[in-house]
N, C-alpha and C positions, 0 to 999 in steps of 0.2 A: 092617722092624723092627716088632714089635708095639707098640701104644699102649694104655696103661691109664689110665683116668680116675682121678685122685687124689680120694679121699673124705676130706675134712677131719674131724678129730676133732670130735665133737659134731654132725656132720651126720647127718640121718636115713639109716638104712640103706635103700637102694632095694629094692623088692620084685621088680624085674626083673633083678637082678644077683647074681652070686656075688661075695662079698667076700673079698679076700686081705688079712689084717692082718699087716703086717711089724713085727717087734720085734727087740730084741737080747737074746741070752742068751749069757753067757760070752764077750762080745766078738764074736759072730757074728750076722749077720742071718739070722733065721728067720721063718717065716710060718705062719699057720693059715688054713684055708679054711672058709667058712660061707656058707649061703644061708638063705632064709626058713624052709624046712622041714628044713634040714640043720644039725645041730650041728657046731660047729667041731672040727676034728681036732687032734691034738697038733701042736706046732710042728715043722716040717720045713724043710729048706733051701728058700730062696725059689724057685729054679728048679723044684723038685719041686712046691711049692705052686701055682705058676702052671700047671704041666701038669695037676695035679689039678683046678684050677679050670676049665680048658677042658673036661675030661671031664664035670665036674658041670654046667657050663653047657649042654652038649649034651644030657645025660641029662634035666635038668629043663626044658629048652626055654626057658631064660632068655636075655635079650638081650645081656648084657654082663658083663664082669669089671671090678670096681673095686678099687683098692688104697687101704687106709687105712694111712698111715705118718706118724708124728709127726715124724720127723727124716729129711729127704731124704738126709742123708749115709749112711743105711743102705742106700740104693738103689744097685744096680750098673747102669749104663747097658746092660750086655750083656743084661739081662733084658728090656729094652724101654724105651719112652719113657713117662714120666709126664706126663699132660696135665691142665690145669685143666678142671673140669667145664664143659659147655656150659650157659649160662644162657638 
């Protein structure tokens, strides 16, 4: 199962990561994907956003994918495991 580091709101956006930001629109969890030199896309289903994040990570040579999510209830465990950042 994939693991994604949870990026807390207000935390600095890491330069070595693709950021998947999960929100809710019309009662559904959706996400957009962004990186340092890549502007966020329109919200898409979370699974699609995670797949796009993997492609973007490889294309840009970034180290990781992090997830910014305000409410953990929006996260479906089938997408992977959210882990606290390593300090």
